[in-house]
C-alpha positions as CSV (number, residue, x, y, z in Angstrom):
1,X,0.0,0.0,-0.1
2,X,1.3,3.4,-0.9
3,X,0.2,6.5,0.8
4,X,0.9,9.8,-0.9
5,X,-0.7,13.3,-1.0
6,X,-3.2,13.7,-3.8
7,X,-5.9,16.1,-4.8
8,X,-7.9,13.3,-6.3
9,X,-7.7,9.8,-4.9
10,X,-9.4,8.3,-8.0
11,X,-6.8,9.9,-10.4
12,X,-4.0,8.9,-8.1
13,X,-5.4,5.3,-7.9
14,X,-5.8,5.2,-11.7
15,X,-2.2,6.4,-12.3
16,X,-0.9,3.6,-10.1
17,X,-2.8,1.1,-12.1
18,X,-1.4,2.3,-15.4
19,X,1.3,-0.2,-16.8
20,X,4.7,1.2,-17.0
21,X,6.0,2.1,-20.6
22,X,7.1,-0.9,-22.6
23,X,5.1,-3.3,-20.5
24,X,4.4,-6.6,-22.3
25,X,1.8,-8.9,-20.7
26,X,2.5,-12.6,-20.8
27,X,0.1,-14.5,-23.1
28,X,-0.2,-18.4,-22.9
29,X,1.2,-20.3,-25.7
30,X,-0.6,-23.5,-25.0
31,X,-3.9,-24.8,-23.5
32,X,-4.6,-27.9,-21.6
33,X,-8.0,-29.1,-20.3
34,X,-9.5,-32.2,-18.6
35,X,-13.0,-33.3,-18.8
36,X,-14.5,-34.6,-15.6
37,X,-18.2,-35.7,-14.7
38,X,-18.1,-33.6,-11.5
39,X,-16.2,-30.8,-9.9
40,X,-15.7,-32.9,-6.7
41,X,-13.8,-35.5,-8.7
42,X,-11.5,-32.8,-10.1
43,X,-11.0,-31.1,-6.7
44,X,-10.0,-34.4,-5.2
45,X,-7.6,-35.0,-8.0
46,X,-6.0,-31.6,-7.7
47,X,-5.7,-32.0,-3.9
48,X,-4.3,-35.6,-4.1
49,X,-1.7,-34.3,-6.6
50,X,-0.7,-31.4,-4.4
51,X,-0.5,-33.7,-1.3
52,X,1.8,-36.1,-3.4
53,X,4.0,-33.3,-4.4
54,X,4.2,-31.4,-1.1
55,X,3.3,-34.0,1.6
56,X,0.5,-31.8,3.1
57,X,-2.9,-30.2,2.2
58,X,-2.7,-26.6,0.7
59,X,-2.7,-23.8,3.1
60,X,-6.2,-22.5,3.8
61,X,-8.0,-25.4,2.0
62,X,-10.0,-28.1,3.4
63,X,-9.2,-31.7,2.7
64,X,-12.9,-32.5,1.6
């Protein structure tokens, strides 16, 4: 958070959001998707993959 004097908070906020000169956003070069029958199955798959890689549940996430 940056606190600075300003006549207009809206203009100051918009100025902070403007990207710097020469900014190039990253665009994906590939797309991958999975089809599942339910969101629960996909959530369990992702949680199990995370647990396998890191040995614990993700922070601030319930284990279902």
